[in-house]
C-alpha positions, 0 to 999 in steps of 0.5 A: 602585279610585279613585285619590287623588293629589297631584302637585306640580311645583315650577318655581322654586327650592324650600326645605323646612325641618323639624326637631324643633320642627316635628315636635313641632307635627305630633305635637300636631296629630295627637294633637288631630285623630286621637287614639290609641284604643289599640284594635286596628285593624279590618281593612277589608272588601272592598266588596260588589257595588253598594257604593261603592269606597274609596280604597286609598291616598293618593299624593303626588308632588313633583318639582323642576325647579330647585334644591331645598334641604332643611334640618333645623333645630334649636337647640343651646345657644341657637344655630341649627344646620342640616343642608342638602341642596341638589340640582339639577333632577330631584330628587323624592319619592314617598309612598304612605300606605295608607287601608285596614288588612289582616290584618297592618296596613299599610305606608307607603312614601317614596322619592325621589332627590336629584340632584347633591347637596351636603350641608353642616352649619352651623359646620363648614367642610368639606362632609359629602357630595357626590354625583351621585345619592342615592336612598332608599327607606323602608318603614314597616310598622305592625301592627294592635296599637297598641304592637306591633313596627314595622318601619322599613326604609331603603335608600340608594344613593349614586353618585359620592360624596365623604364627609368626616367630621370629629369635629365631625359626630359632635357635630352628629348627637348634638345633633340626635338628642338634640333630636329625642328629647326627651320631650314632656310628658305631657298629664294632661288628655287623655282616652282 
């Protein structure tokens, strides 16, 4: 099958910022360009002899050759809050996004590693996590029926880690989850 791949290699320091506000904007764009039909997804058929073959998945690979920083930003009581993960050369992320639907739906995968990581939170003096390697692997299974049970499986492996957890971290993560979990206002003018 043909391969569709985006391979990004970052040679300079890299900073990626994301958060609840950016995720809501992504959701608005998704709803506009790819609105949900609320119908069961159709299974893709294998191409017949002589027909053009279809790409099976999009592969995205990103590697950092210098300092990489991931920031999760949000507001709490009008004040900017941030969860920062800094890591060194060799940090990478790989994503596999299927373009075809099977009998049981499809499964997306995101995996990667932060090397020599340091995780901090704003307004707390002590670092949250310091480790040599933080590997992660996320499998998301989407069934063909739009509101059926989804499986999200997240595996972590941390090596040579030091974790500090004070009560302020609990407040921080509760506020982050509350901000991310805010309901978006229903669009009464959308047509299904």
